[in-house]
CHARMM-style PDB file with segment names, atoms N, HN, CA, C and O in Angstrom:
ATOM      1  N   MET     1       0.823  -1.194   0.000  1.00  0.00      PROA
ATOM      2  CA  MET     1       0.000   0.000   0.000  1.00  0.00      PROA
ATOM      3  C   MET     1       0.872   1.264   0.000  1.00  0.00      PROA
ATOM      4  O   MET     1       0.569   2.250  -0.673  1.00  0.00      PROA
ATOM      5  N   ILE     2       1.938   1.205   0.760  1.00  0.00      PROA
ATOM      6  HN  ILE     2       2.184   0.405   1.307  1.00  0.00      PROA
ATOM      7  CA  ILE     2       2.830   2.371   0.830  1.00  0.00      PROA
ATOM      8  C   ILE     2       3.485   2.623  -0.528  1.00  0.00      PROA
ATOM      9  O   ILE     2       3.736   3.768  -0.903  1.00  0.00      PROA
ATOM     10  N   VAL     3       3.759   1.539  -1.261  1.00  0.00      PROA
ATOM     11  HN  VAL     3       3.555   0.608  -0.956  1.00  0.00      PROA
ATOM     12  CA  VAL     3       4.371   1.690  -2.583  1.00  0.00      PROA
ATOM     13  C   VAL     3       3.440   2.467  -3.509  1.00  0.00      PROA
ATOM     14  O   VAL     3       3.882   3.357  -4.236  1.00  0.00      PROA
ATOM     15  N   PHE     4       2.144   2.128  -3.483  1.00  0.00      PROA
ATOM     16  HN  PHE     4       1.784   1.405  -2.893  1.00  0.00      PROA
ATOM     17  CA  PHE     4       1.173   2.850  -4.315  1.00  0.00      PROA
ATOM     18  C   PHE     4       1.087   4.318  -3.913  1.00  0.00      PROA
ATOM     19  O   PHE     4       0.956   5.195  -4.767  1.00  0.00      PROA
ATOM     20  N   LEU     5       1.161   4.578  -2.618  1.00  0.00      PROA
ATOM     21  HN  LEU     5       1.268   3.865  -1.924  1.00  0.00      PROA
ATOM     22  CA  LEU     5       1.126   5.956  -2.129  1.00  0.00      PROA
ATOM     23  C   LEU     5       2.340   6.736  -2.635  1.00  0.00      PROA
ATOM     24  O   LEU     5       2.208   7.872  -3.093  1.00  0.00      PROA
ATOM     25  N   LEU     6       3.507   6.128  -2.551  1.00  0.00      PROA
ATOM     26  HN  LEU     6       3.614   5.206  -2.179  1.00  0.00      PROA
ATOM     27  CA  LEU     6       4.724   6.789  -3.025  1.00  0.00      PROA
ATOM     28  C   LEU     6       4.684   7.017  -4.540  1.00  0.00      PROA
ATOM     29  O   LEU     6       5.100   8.073  -5.018  1.00  0.00      PROA
ATOM     30  N   ILE     7       4.193   6.048  -5.284  1.00  0.00      PROA
ATOM     31  HN  ILE     7       3.855   5.190  -4.896  1.00  0.00      PROA
ATOM     32  CA  ILE     7       4.078   6.211  -6.738  1.00  0.00      PROA
ATOM     33  C   ILE     7       3.085   7.324  -7.064  1.00  0.00      PROA
ATOM     34  O   ILE     7       3.345   8.164  -7.925  1.00  0.00      PROA
ATOM     35  N   GLY     8       1.954   7.324  -6.372  1.00  0.00      PROA
ATOM     36  HN  GLY     8       1.743   6.642  -5.672  1.00  0.00      PROA
ATOM     37  CA  GLY     8       0.944   8.356  -6.606  1.00  0.00      PROA
ATOM     38  C   GLY     8       1.457   9.754  -6.327  1.00  0.00      PROA
ATOM     39  O   GLY     8       1.223  10.674  -7.110  1.00  0.00      PROA
ATOM     40  N   TYR     9       2.155   9.917  -5.212  1.00  0.00      PROA
ATOM     41  HN  TYR     9       2.346   9.170  -4.576  1.00  0.00      PROA
ATOM     42  CA  TYR     9       2.683  11.240  -4.899  1.00  0.00      PROA
ATOM     43  C   TYR     9       3.877  11.600  -5.766  1.00  0.00      PROA
ATOM     44  O   TYR     9       4.144  12.781  -5.989  1.00  0.00      PROA
ATOM     45  N   GLY    10       4.595  10.610  -6.256  1.00  0.00      PROA
ATOM     46  HN  GLY    10       4.378   9.650  -6.075  1.00  0.00      PROA
ATOM     47  CA  GLY    10       5.663  10.878  -7.219  1.00  0.00      PROA
ATOM     48  C   GLY    10       5.104  11.450  -8.516  1.00  0.00      PROA
ATOM     49  O   GLY    10       5.659  12.385  -9.094  1.00  0.00      PROA
ATOM     50  N   VAL    11       3.992  10.867  -8.957  1.00  0.00      PROA
ATOM     51  HN  VAL    11       3.541  10.108  -8.488  1.00  0.00      PROA
ATOM     52  CA  VAL    11       3.318  11.385 -10.158  1.00  0.00      PROA
ATOM     53  C   VAL    11       2.793  12.794  -9.883  1.00  0.00      PROA
ATOM     54  O   VAL    11       2.885  13.673 -10.740  1.00  0.00      PROA
ATOM     55  N   LEU    12       2.247  13.004  -8.693  1.00  0.00      PROA
ATOM     56  HN  LEU    12       2.172  12.290  -7.997  1.00  0.00      PROA
ATOM     57  CA  LEU    12       1.742  14.327  -8.321  1.00  0.00      PROA
ATOM     58  C   LEU    12       2.853  15.376  -8.378  1.00  0.00      PROA
ATOM     59  O   LEU    12       2.638  16.488  -8.859  1.00  0.00      PROA
ATOM     60  N   VAL    13       4.027  15.023  -7.892  1.00  0.00      PROA
ATOM     61  HN  VAL    13       4.202  14.119  -7.501  1.00  0.00      PROA
ATOM     62  CA  VAL    13       5.161  15.957  -7.938  1.00  0.00      PROA
ATOM     63  C   VAL    13       5.518  16.280  -9.379  1.00  0.00      PROA
ATOM     64  O   VAL    13       5.761  17.438  -9.717  1.00  0.00      PROA
ATOM     65  N   LEU    14       5.550  15.261 -10.228  1.00  0.00      PROA
ATOM     66  HN  LEU    14       5.352  14.320  -9.953  1.00  0.00      PROA
ATOM     67  CA  LEU    14       5.910  15.490 -11.636  1.00  0.00      PROA
ATOM     68  C   LEU    14       4.881  16.337 -12.370  1.00  0.00      PROA
ATOM     69  O   LEU    14       5.237  17.172 -13.201  1.00  0.00      PROA
ATOM     70  N   ILE    15       3.608  16.123 -12.065  1.00  0.00      PROA
ATOM     71  HN  ILE    15       3.318  15.444 -11.389  1.00  0.00      PROA
ATOM     72  CA  ILE    15       2.550  16.812 -12.805  1.00  0.00      PROA
ATOM     73  C   ILE    15       2.253  18.198 -12.243  1.00  0.00      PROA
ATOM     74  O   ILE    15       1.995  19.129 -13.005  1.00  0.00      PROA
ATOM     75  N   GLU    16       2.286  18.344 -10.924  1.00  0.00      PROA
ATOM     76  HN  GLU    16       2.496  17.587 -10.305  1.00  0.00      PROA
ATOM     77  CA  GLU    16       1.854  19.598 -10.297  1.00  0.00      PROA
ATOM     78  C   GLU    16       3.004  20.483  -9.829  1.00  0.00      PROA
ATOM     79  O   GLU    16       3.082  21.650 -10.210  1.00  0.00      PROA
ATOM     80  N   PHE    17       3.879  19.946  -9.021  1.00  0.00      PROA
ATOM     81  HN  PHE    17       3.815  18.997  -8.712  1.00  0.00      PROA
ATOM     82  CA  PHE    17       4.860  20.784  -8.327  1.00  0.00      PROA
ATOM     83  C   PHE    17       5.965  21.298  -9.234  1.00  0.00      PROA
ATOM     84  O   PHE    17       6.309  22.479  -9.181  1.00  0.00      PROA
ATOM     85  N   ILE    18       6.522  20.437 -10.059  1.00  0.00      PROA
ATOM     86  HN  ILE    18       6.243  19.477 -10.102  1.00  0.00      PROA
ATOM     87  CA  ILE    18       7.649  20.843 -10.905  1.00  0.00      PROA
ATOM     88  C   ILE    18       7.254  21.935 -11.901  1.00  0.00      PROA
ATOM     89  O   ILE    18       7.990  22.913 -12.033  1.00  0.00      PROA
ATOM     90  N   PRO    19       6.117  21.813 -12.615  1.00  0.00      PROA
ATOM     91  CA  PRO    19       5.746  22.923 -13.522  1.00  0.00      PROA
ATOM     92  C   PRO    19       5.504  24.244 -12.795  1.00  0.00      PROA
ATOM     93  O   PRO    19       5.879  25.304 -13.297  1.00  0.00      PROA
ATOM     94  N   LEU    20       4.877  24.190 -11.613  1.00  0.00      PROA
ATOM     95  HN  LEU    20       4.572  23.330 -11.205  1.00  0.00      PROA
ATOM     96  CA  LEU    20       4.657  25.433 -10.867  1.00  0.00      PROA
ATOM     97  C   LEU    20       5.988  26.049 -10.451  1.00  0.00      PROA
ATOM     98  O   LEU    20       6.143  27.270 -10.485  1.00  0.00      PROA
ATOM     99  N   TYR    21       6.942  25.220 -10.062  1.00  0.00      PROA
ATOM    100  HN  TYR    21       6.815  24.229 -10.035  1.00  0.00      PROA
ATOM    101  CA  TYR    21       8.259  25.716  -9.660  1.00  0.00      PROA
ATOM    102  C   TYR    21       8.988  26.343 -10.853  1.00  0.00      PROA
ATOM    103  O   TYR    21       9.608  27.399 -10.721  1.00  0.00      PROA
ATOM    104  N   LYS    22       8.913  25.696 -12.005  1.00  0.00      PROA
ATOM    105  HN  LYS    22       8.409  24.838 -12.112  1.00  0.00      PROA
ATOM    106  CA  LYS    22       9.592  26.215 -13.196  1.00  0.00      PROA
ATOM    107  C   LYS    22       8.967  27.515 -13.680  1.00  0.00      PROA
ATOM    108  O   LYS    22       9.662  28.385 -14.204  1.00  0.00      PROA
ATOM    109  N   GLN    23       7.641  27.650 -13.503  1.00  0.00      PROA
ATOM    110  HN  GLN    23       7.076  26.944 -13.077  1.00  0.00      PROA
ATOM    111  CA  GLN    23       6.952  28.875 -13.922  1.00  0.00      PROA
ATOM    112  C   GLN    23       7.067  29.976 -12.873  1.00  0.00      PROA
ATOM    113  O   GLN    23       6.578  31.086 -13.083  1.00  0.00      PROA
ATOM    114  N   LYS    24       7.695  29.683 -11.770  1.00  0.00      PROA
ATOM    115  HN  LYS    24       8.093  28.782 -11.599  1.00  0.00      PROA
ATOM    116  CA  LYS    24       7.889  30.622 -10.659  1.00  0.00      PROA
ATOM    117  C   LYS    24       6.569  31.174 -10.140  1.00  0.00      PROA
ATOM    118  O   LYS    24       6.456  32.357  -9.818  1.00  0.00      PROA
ATOM    119  N   ARG    25       5.571  30.293 -10.064  1.00  0.00      PROA
ATOM    120  HN  ARG    25       5.663  29.332 -10.326  1.00  0.00      PROA
ATOM    121  CA  ARG    25       4.278  30.658  -9.475  1.00  0.00      PROA
ATOM    122  C   ARG    25       4.342  30.239  -8.010  1.00  0.00      PROA
ATOM    123  O   ARG    25       3.796  29.209  -7.613  1.00  0.00      PROA
ATOM    124  N   TRP    26       5.026  31.067  -7.215  1.00  0.00      PROA
ATOM    125  HN  TRP    26       5.470  31.903  -7.537  1.00  0.00      PROA
ATOM    126  CA  TRP    26       5.393  30.691  -5.853  1.00  0.00      PROA
ATOM    127  C   TRP    26       4.186  30.480  -4.948  1.00  0.00      PROA
ATOM    128  O   TRP    26       4.172  29.536  -4.158  1.00  0.00      PROA
ATOM    129  N   ARG    27       3.187  31.327  -5.045  1.00  0.00      PROA
ATOM    130  HN  ARG    27       3.198  32.094  -5.687  1.00  0.00      PROA
ATOM    131  CA  ARG    27       2.016  31.174  -4.167  1.00  0.00      PROA
ATOM    132  C   ARG    27       1.316  29.843  -4.441  1.00  0.00      PROA
ATOM    133  O   ARG    27       0.999  29.101  -3.511  1.00  0.00      PROA
ATOM    134  N   ASP    28       1.080  29.547  -5.698  1.00  0.00      PROA
ATOM    135  HN  ASP    28       1.337  30.150  -6.454  1.00  0.00      PROA
ATOM    136  CA  ASP    28       0.442  28.284  -6.058  1.00  0.00      PROA
ATOM    137  C   ASP    28       1.310  27.095  -5.662  1.00  0.00      PROA
ATOM    138  O   ASP    28       0.812  26.076  -5.183  1.00  0.00      PROA
ATOM    139  N   PHE    29       2.608  27.240  -5.871  1.00  0.00      PROA
ATOM    140  HN  PHE    29       3.013  28.068  -6.260  1.00  0.00      PROA
ATOM    141  CA  PHE    29       3.534  26.163  -5.512  1.00  0.00      PROA
ATOM    142  C   PHE    29       3.464  25.855  -4.024  1.00  0.00      PROA
ATOM    143  O   PHE    29       3.343  24.692  -3.639  1.00  0.00      PROA
ATOM    144  N   TRP    30       3.539  26.880  -3.183  1.00  0.00      PROA
ATOM    145  HN  TRP    30       3.638  27.825  -3.495  1.00  0.00      PROA
ATOM    146  CA  TRP    30       3.569  26.642  -1.734  1.00  0.00      PROA
ATOM    147  C   TRP    30       2.224  26.160  -1.204  1.00  0.00      PROA
ATOM    148  O   TRP    30       2.190  25.342  -0.284  1.00  0.00      PROA
ATOM    149  N   VAL    31       1.128  26.638  -1.751  1.00  0.00      PROA
ATOM    150  HN  VAL    31       1.155  27.303  -2.498  1.00  0.00      PROA
ATOM    151  CA  VAL    31      -0.184  26.134  -1.317  1.00  0.00      PROA
ATOM    152  C   VAL    31      -0.305  24.656  -1.676  1.00  0.00      PROA
ATOM    153  O   VAL    31      -0.728  23.848  -0.849  1.00  0.00      PROA
ATOM    154  N   ASN    32       0.066  24.298  -2.914  1.00  0.00      PROA
ATOM    155  HN  ASN    32       0.409  24.955  -3.586  1.00  0.00      PROA
ATOM    156  CA  ASN    32       0.036  22.896  -3.321  1.00  0.00      PROA
ATOM    157  C   ASN    32       0.988  22.051  -2.491  1.00  0.00      PROA
ATOM    158  O   ASN    32       0.664  20.916  -2.141  1.00  0.00      PROA
ATOM    159  N   MET    33       2.155  22.588  -2.172  1.00  0.00      PROA
ATOM    160  HN  MET    33       2.418  23.510  -2.456  1.00  0.00      PROA
ATOM    161  CA  MET    33       3.137  21.846  -1.395  1.00  0.00      PROA
ATOM    162  C   MET    33       2.616  21.564   0.014  1.00  0.00      PROA
ATOM    163  O   MET    33       2.740  20.442   0.504  1.00  0.00      PROA
ATOM    164  N   ILE    34       2.040  22.563   0.664  1.00  0.00      PROA
ATOM    165  HN  ILE    34       1.940  23.475   0.265  1.00  0.00      PROA
ATOM    166  CA  ILE    34       1.524  22.386   2.024  1.00  0.00      PROA
ATOM    167  C   ILE    34       0.379  21.379   2.038  1.00  0.00      PROA
ATOM    168  O   ILE    34       0.343  20.485   2.884  1.00  0.00      PROA
ATOM    169  N   LEU    35      -0.559  21.525   1.097  1.00  0.00      PROA
ATOM    170  HN  LEU    35      -0.530  22.251   0.410  1.00  0.00      PROA
ATOM    171  CA  LEU    35      -1.670  20.577   1.031  1.00  0.00      PROA
ATOM    172  C   LEU    35      -1.181  19.172   0.671  1.00  0.00      PROA
ATOM    173  O   LEU    35      -1.699  18.185   1.194  1.00  0.00      PROA
ATOM    174  N   GLY    36      -0.210  19.077  -0.200  1.00  0.00      PROA
ATOM    175  HN  GLY    36       0.211  19.879  -0.624  1.00  0.00      PROA
ATOM    176  CA  GLY    36       0.345  17.778  -0.571  1.00  0.00      PROA
ATOM    177  C   GLY    36       1.038  17.088   0.588  1.00  0.00      PROA
ATOM    178  O   GLY    36       0.878  15.882   0.780  1.00  0.00      PROA
ATOM    179  N   VAL    37       1.806  17.841   1.363  1.00  0.00      PROA
ATOM    180  HN  VAL    37       1.935  18.820   1.208  1.00  0.00      PROA
ATOM    181  CA  VAL    37       2.487  17.260   2.520  1.00  0.00      PROA
ATOM    182  C   VAL    37       1.476  16.813   3.572  1.00  0.00      PROA
ATOM    183  O   VAL    37       1.635  15.751   4.174  1.00  0.00      PROA
ATOM    184  N   CYS    38       0.444  17.612   3.796  1.00  0.00      PROA
ATOM    185  HN  CYS    38       0.314  18.475   3.307  1.00  0.00      PROA
ATOM    186  CA  CYS    38      -0.598  17.231   4.764  1.00  0.00      PROA
ATOM    187  C   CYS    38      -1.306  15.954   4.320  1.00  0.00      PROA
ATOM    188  O   CYS    38      -1.496  15.044   5.127  1.00  0.00      PROA
ATOM    189  N   SER    39      -1.698  15.873   3.050  1.00  0.00      PROA
ATOM    190  HN  SER    39      -1.544  16.613   2.394  1.00  0.00      PROA
ATOM    191  CA  SER    39      -2.405  14.679   2.590  1.00  0.00      PROA
ATOM    192  C   SER    39      -1.474  13.469   2.539  1.00  0.00      PROA
ATOM    193  O   SER    39      -1.918  12.348   2.784  1.00  0.00      PROA
ATOM    194  N   PHE    40      -0.199  13.673   2.227  1.00  0.00      PROA
ATOM    195  HN  PHE    40       0.161  14.584   2.027  1.00  0.00      PROA
ATOM    196  CA  PHE    40       0.766  12.573   2.234  1.00  0.00      PROA
ATOM    197  C   PHE    40       0.945  12.033   3.653  1.00  0.00      PROA
ATOM    198  O   PHE    40       1.024  10.821   3.855  1.00  0.00      PROA
ATOM    199  N   THR    41       1.009  12.926   4.625  1.00  0.00      PROA
ATOM    200  HN  THR    41       0.944  13.911   4.461  1.00  0.00      PROA
ATOM    201  CA  THR    41       1.142  12.509   6.020  1.00  0.00      PROA
ATOM    202  C   THR    41      -0.069  11.693   6.456  1.00  0.00      PROA
ATOM    203  O   THR    41       0.082  10.654   7.098  1.00  0.00      PROA
ATOM    204  N   ILE    42      -1.253  12.150   6.116  1.00  0.00      PROA
ATOM    205  HN  ILE    42      -1.376  12.995   5.594  1.00  0.00      PROA
ATOM    206  CA  ILE    42      -2.470  11.408   6.464  1.00  0.00      PROA
ATOM    207  C   ILE    42      -2.476  10.053   5.749  1.00  0.00      PROA
ATOM    208  O   ILE    42      -2.876   9.046   6.334  1.00  0.00      PROA
ATOM    209  N   GLY    43      -2.041  10.024   4.506  1.00  0.00      PROA
ATOM    210  HN  GLY    43      -1.715  10.841   4.031  1.00  0.00      PROA
ATOM    211  CA  GLY    43      -1.972   8.766   3.766  1.00  0.00      PROA
ATOM    212  C   GLY    43      -1.018   7.771   4.411  1.00  0.00      PROA
ATOM    213  O   GLY    43      -1.338   6.587   4.519  1.00  0.00      PROA
ATOM    214  N   ILE    44       0.144   8.235   4.837  1.00  0.00      PROA
ATOM    215  HN  ILE    44       0.404   9.196   4.750  1.00  0.00      PROA
ATOM    216  CA  ILE    44       1.113   7.371   5.523  1.00  0.00      PROA
ATOM    217  C   ILE    44       0.526   6.842   6.824  1.00  0.00      PROA
ATOM    218  O   ILE    44       0.658   5.659   7.137  1.00  0.00      PROA
ATOM    219  N   LEU    45      -0.127   7.729   7.586  1.00  0.00      PROA
ATOM    220  HN  LEU    45      -0.234   8.691   7.333  1.00  0.00      PROA
ATOM    221  CA  LEU    45      -0.743   7.290   8.842  1.00  0.00      PROA
ATOM    222  C   LEU    45      -1.813   6.239   8.587  1.00  0.00      PROA
ATOM    223  O   LEU    45      -1.910   5.268   9.338  1.00  0.00      PROA
ATOM    224  N   LEU    46      -2.609   6.409   7.551  1.00  0.00      PROA
ATOM    225  HN  LEU    46      -2.530   7.197   6.940  1.00  0.00      PROA
ATOM    226  CA  LEU    46      -3.632   5.421   7.222  1.00  0.00      PROA
ATOM    227  C   LEU    46      -3.017   4.090   6.783  1.00  0.00      PROA
ATOM    228  O   LEU    46      -3.572   3.027   7.064  1.00  0.00      PROA
ATOM    229  N   CYS    47      -1.877   4.145   6.100  1.00  0.00      PROA
ATOM    230  HN  CYS    47      -1.426   5.008   5.873  1.00  0.00      PROA
ATOM    231  CA  CYS    47      -1.191   2.907   5.709  1.00  0.00      PROA
ATOM    232  C   CYS    47      -0.728   2.121   6.931  1.00  0.00      PROA
ATOM    233  O   CYS    47      -0.729   0.890   6.918  1.00  0.00      PROA
ATOM    234  N   PHE    48      -0.337   2.824   7.973  1.00  0.00      PROA
ATOM    235  HN  PHE    48      -0.336   3.824   7.983  1.00  0.00      PROA
ATOM    236  CA  PHE    48       0.096   2.169   9.210  1.00  0.00      PROA
ATOM    237  C   PHE    48      -1.056   1.949  10.180  1.00  0.00      PROA
ATOM    238  O   PHE    48      -0.839   1.611  11.344  1.00  0.00      PROA
ATOM    239  N   GLU    49      -2.298   2.143   9.693  1.00  0.00      PROA
ATOM    240  HN  GLU    49      -2.474   2.417   8.747  1.00  0.00      PROA
ATOM    241  CA  GLU    49      -3.524   1.905  10.449  1.00  0.00      PROA
ATOM    242  C   GLU    49      -3.588   2.698  11.760  1.00  0.00      PROA
ATOM    243  O   GLU    49      -4.058   2.191  12.779  1.00  0.00      PROA
ATOM    244  N   VAL    50      -3.119   3.923  11.721  1.00  0.00      PROA
ATOM    245  HN  VAL    50      -2.737   4.335  10.894  1.00  0.00      PROA
ATOM    246  CA  VAL    50      -3.220   4.829  12.867  1.00  0.00      PROA
ATOM    247  C   VAL    50      -4.619   5.419  12.869  1.00  0.00      PROA
ATOM    248  O   VAL    50      -5.100   5.887  11.837  1.00  0.00      PROA
ATOM    249  N   LYS    51      -5.267   5.400  14.013  1.00  0.00      PROA
ATOM    250  HN  LYS    51      -4.876   5.019  14.851  1.00  0.00      PROA
ATOM    251  CA  LYS    51      -6.638   5.936  14.128  1.00  0.00      PROA
ATOM    252  C   LYS    51      -6.567   7.459  14.064  1.00  0.00      PROA
ATOM    253  O   LYS    51      -5.938   8.099  14.907  1.00  0.00      PROA
ATOM    254  N   ILE    52      -7.216   8.026  13.058  1.00  0.00      PROA
ATOM    255  HN  ILE    52      -7.727   7.506  12.373  1.00  0.00      PROA
ATOM    256  CA  ILE    52      -7.256   9.475  12.881  1.00  0.00      PROA
ATOM    257  C   ILE    52      -8.649   9.948  13.280  1.00  0.00      PROA
ATOM    258  O   ILE    52      -9.639   9.459  12.737  1.00  0.00      PROA
ATOM    259  N   PRO    53      -8.747  10.894  14.223  1.00  0.00      PROA
ATOM    260  CA  PRO    53     -10.074  11.342  14.654  1.00  0.00      PROA
ATOM    261  C   PRO    53     -10.817  12.076  13.538  1.00  0.00      PROA
ATOM    262  O   PRO    53     -10.212  12.748  12.702  1.00  0.00      PROA
ATOM    263  N   SER    54     -12.118  11.933  13.546  1.00  0.00      PROA
ATOM    264  HN  SER    54     -12.610  11.387  14.224  1.00  0.00      PROA
ATOM    265  CA  SER    54     -12.956  12.582  12.549  1.00  0.00      PROA
ATOM    266  C   SER    54     -13.052  14.082  12.843  1.00  0.00      PROA
ATOM    267  O   SER    54     -13.178  14.471  14.005  1.00  0.00      PROA
ATOM    268  N   PRO    55     -12.995  14.924  11.819  1.00  0.00      PROA
ATOM    269  CA  PRO    55     -13.135  16.355  12.027  1.00  0.00      PROA
ATOM    270  C   PRO    55     -14.597  16.808  12.086  1.00  0.00      PROA
ATOM    271  O   PRO    55     -14.865  18.007  12.166  1.00  0.00      PROA
ATOM    272  N   ALA    56     -15.543  15.864  12.048  1.00  0.00      PROA
ATOM    273  HN  ALA    56     -15.325  14.891  11.982  1.00  0.00      PROA
ATOM    274  CA  ALA    56     -16.963  16.223  11.974  1.00  0.00      PROA
ATOM    275  C   ALA    56     -17.425  17.002  13.207  1.00  0.00      PROA
ATOM    276  O   ALA    56     -18.132  18.002  13.074  1.00  0.00      PROA
ATOM    277  N   GLU    57     -17.041  16.565  14.388  1.00  0.00      PROA
ATOM    278  HN  GLU    57     -16.467  15.753  14.497  1.00  0.00      PROA
ATOM    279  CA  GLU    57     -17.498  17.228  15.610  1.00  0.00      PROA
ATOM    280  C   GLU    57     -16.946  18.652  15.739  1.00  0.00      PROA
ATOM    281  O   GLU    57     -17.724  19.559  16.036  1.00  0.00      PROA
ATOM    282  N   PRO    58     -15.643  18.898  15.531  1.00  0.00      PROA
ATOM    283  CA  PRO    58     -15.161  20.290  15.568  1.00  0.00      PROA
ATOM    284  C   PRO    58     -15.819  21.182  14.516  1.00  0.00      PROA
ATOM    285  O   PRO    58     -16.080  22.356  14.781  1.00  0.00      PROA
ATOM    286  N   ILE    59     -16.090  20.640  13.327  1.00  0.00      PROA
ATOM    287  HN  ILE    59     -15.878  19.687  13.112  1.00  0.00      PROA
ATOM    288  CA  ILE    59     -16.757  21.428  12.290  1.00  0.00      PROA
ATOM    289  C   ILE    59     -18.170  21.771  12.731  1.00  0.00      PROA
ATOM    290  O   ILE    59     -18.625  22.898  12.536  1.00  0.00      PROA
ATOM    291  N   LYS    60     -18.867  20.807  13.323  1.00  0.00      PROA
ATOM    292  HN  LYS    60     -18.497  19.891  13.481  1.00  0.00      PROA
ATOM    293  CA  LYS    60     -20.227  21.055  13.803  1.00  0.00      PROA
ATOM    294  C   LYS    60     -20.219  22.125  14.900  1.00  0.00      PROA
ATOM    295  O   LYS    60     -21.092  22.992  14.924  1.00  0.00      PROA
ATOM    296  N   ASN    61     -19.247  22.069  15.797  1.00  0.00      PROA
ATOM    297  HN  ASN    61     -18.538  21.365  15.778  1.00  0.00      PROA
ATOM    298  CA  ASN    61     -19.141  23.077  16.857  1.00  0.00      PROA
ATOM    299  C   ASN    61     -18.843  24.461  16.288  1.00  0.00      PROA
ATOM    300  O   ASN    61     -19.363  25.460  16.784  1.00  0.00      PROA
ATOM    301  N   MET    62     -18.014  24.525  15.253  1.00  0.00      PROA
ATOM    302  HN  MET    62     -17.592  23.713  14.850  1.00  0.00      PROA
ATOM    303  CA  MET    62     -17.690  25.806  14.638  1.00  0.00      PROA
ATOM    304  C   MET    62     -18.927  26.395  13.957  1.00  0.00      PROA
ATOM    305  O   MET    62     -19.147  27.605  14.019  1.00  0.00      PROA
ATOM    306  N   ILE    63     -19.728  25.562  13.316  1.00  0.00      PROA
ATOM    307  HN  ILE    63     -19.550  24.579  13.265  1.00  0.00      PROA
ATOM    308  CA  ILE    63     -20.962  26.046  12.673  1.00  0.00      PROA
ATOM    309  C   ILE    63     -21.937  26.564  13.722  1.00  0.00      PROA
ATOM    310  O   ILE    63     -22.586  27.591  13.523  1.00  0.00      PROA
ATOM    311  N   LYS    64     -22.038  25.844  14.845  1.00  0.00      PROA
ATOM    312  HN  LYS    64     -21.511  25.009  15.006  1.00  0.00      PROA
ATOM    313  CA  LYS    64     -22.901  26.304  15.938  1.00  0.00      PROA
ATOM    314  C   LYS    64     -22.421  27.654  16.469  1.00  0.00      PROA
ATOM    315  O   LYS    64     -23.228  28.531  16.775  1.00  0.00      PROA
ATOM    316  N   LEU    65     -21.110  27.811  16.574  1.00  0.00      PROA
ATOM    317  HN  LEU    65     -20.454  27.098  16.326  1.00  0.00      PROA
ATOM    318  CA  LEU    65     -20.533  29.061  17.087  1.00  0.00      PROA
ATOM    319  C   LEU    65     -20.825  30.210  16.140  1.00  0.00      PROA
ATOM    320  O   LEU    65     -21.170  31.302  16.593  1.00  0.00      PROA
ATOM    321  N   VAL    66     -20.696  29.994  14.834  1.00  0.00      PROA
ATOM    322  HN  VAL    66     -20.416  29.108  14.466  1.00  0.00      PROA
ATOM    323  CA  VAL    66     -20.883  31.056  13.858  1.00  0.00      PROA
ATOM    324  C   VAL    66     -22.355  31.400  13.676  1.00  0.00      PROA
ATOM    325  O   VAL    66     -22.719  32.576  13.695  1.00  0.00      PROA
ATOM    326  N   PHE    67     -23.207  30.392  13.501  1.00  0.00      PROA
ATOM    327  HN  PHE    67     -22.911  29.436  13.486  1.00  0.00      PROA
ATOM    328  CA  PHE    67     -24.599  30.630  13.166  1.00  0.00      PROA
ATOM    329  C   PHE    67     -25.546  30.541  14.362  1.00  0.00      PROA
ATOM    330  O   PHE    67     -26.703  30.950  14.261  1.00  0.00      PROA
ATOM    331  N   GLY    68     -25.079  30.020  15.477  1.00  0.00      PROA
ATOM    332  HN  GLY    68     -24.139  29.688  15.559  1.00  0.00      PROA
ATOM    333  CA  GLY    68     -25.915  29.916  16.668  1.00  0.00      PROA
ATOM    334  C   GLY    68     -26.772  28.662  16.683  1.00  0.00      PROA
ATOM    335  O   GLY    68     -27.380  28.347  17.706  1.00  0.00      PROA
ATOM    336  N   LYS    69     -26.834  27.946  15.582  1.00  0.00      PROA
ATOM    337  HN  LYS    69     -26.340  28.202  14.751  1.00  0.00      PROA
ATOM    338  CA  LYS    69     -27.581  26.707  15.495  1.00  0.00      PROA
ATOM    339  C   LYS    69     -27.080  25.954  14.295  1.00  0.00      PROA
ATOM    340  O   LYS    69     -26.357  26.504  13.464  1.00  0.00      PROA
ATOM    341  N   LEU    70     -27.462  24.683  14.197  1.00  0.00      PROA
ATOM    342  HN  LEU    70     -28.049  24.236  14.872  1.00  0.00      PROA
ATOM    343  CA  LEU    70     -27.088  23.912  13.013  1.00  0.00      PROA
ATOM    344  C   LEU    70     -28.048  24.256  11.880  1.00  0.00      PROA
ATOM    345  O   LEU    70     -29.257  24.372  12.080  1.00  0.00      PROA
ATOM    346  N   VAL    71     -27.496  24.412  10.716  1.00  0.00      PROA
ATOM    347  HN  VAL    71     -26.514  24.318  10.553  1.00  0.00      PROA
ATOM    348  CA  VAL    71     -28.288  24.765   9.543  1.00  0.00      PROA
ATOM    349  C   VAL    71     -28.932  23.526   8.971  1.00  0.00      PROA
ATOM    350  OT1 VAL    71     -29.647  23.608   7.972  1.00  0.00      PROA
TER     351      VAL     71
END
């Protein structure tokens, strides 16, 4: 499973990151890089069967805080 993850992110680097770097589109490059590293980290954790908590409850609490009730 980890091999597929590494191959997938290798393709992602070739298709997304390298062209942005060559075109010197720094903002797009860094946003893609940060999101890519975050998703790669989560993917590695899932490969090692680490329990990742669901973000549903914090999102629900944030909506309650902003709107005062659930929509």
